[in-house]
Phi, psi and omega in degrees: 000315181295325180293319177294320180296318179297319179295319179295318179295315179299316179296318179296317178297318178299316177298319178298317180296316179297318179297316180296319180293321181288337178264009178059030176288335182268021179298149177287159179301322181295319181292321180294329181270012178078016182255026179285211180301134184275134175044070183299340180289332181065198180265130181282324179245191178295121182290150180239132180303136182244295184210173171254160183216146172081184183287163176240125354288153178277118187265356181272186180272177174300323179296317177297320179297315180300315179296324176299314181297314181295320179295319184280320188246349180094147185291338179281341181263357185230137173247344173192160175227132185222139174275120185221166173086164180295330180269004179054067175267147174272112182256130178260138180239150176235168177294139175283146184284000000 
């Protein structure tokens, strides 16, 4: 009897976890606040360097760089942000004309 009860509890917990994951209840705090992946559309054409953003060296990720670019220049003026170069600069790119 105890073995069957243990199996039923384990199965129920597994179903709950799957249900929560499929309903995005387990989203990270960053994703819920709109700080997930930056500009998922990316650049449609060959990107063109626009400006730099943030401190030098830029110690964050490409995602952090992208958010810096969008905050500083606006999402319509930026198609991606990438940490590049030996000095780790955050480079903002725009669509080429």
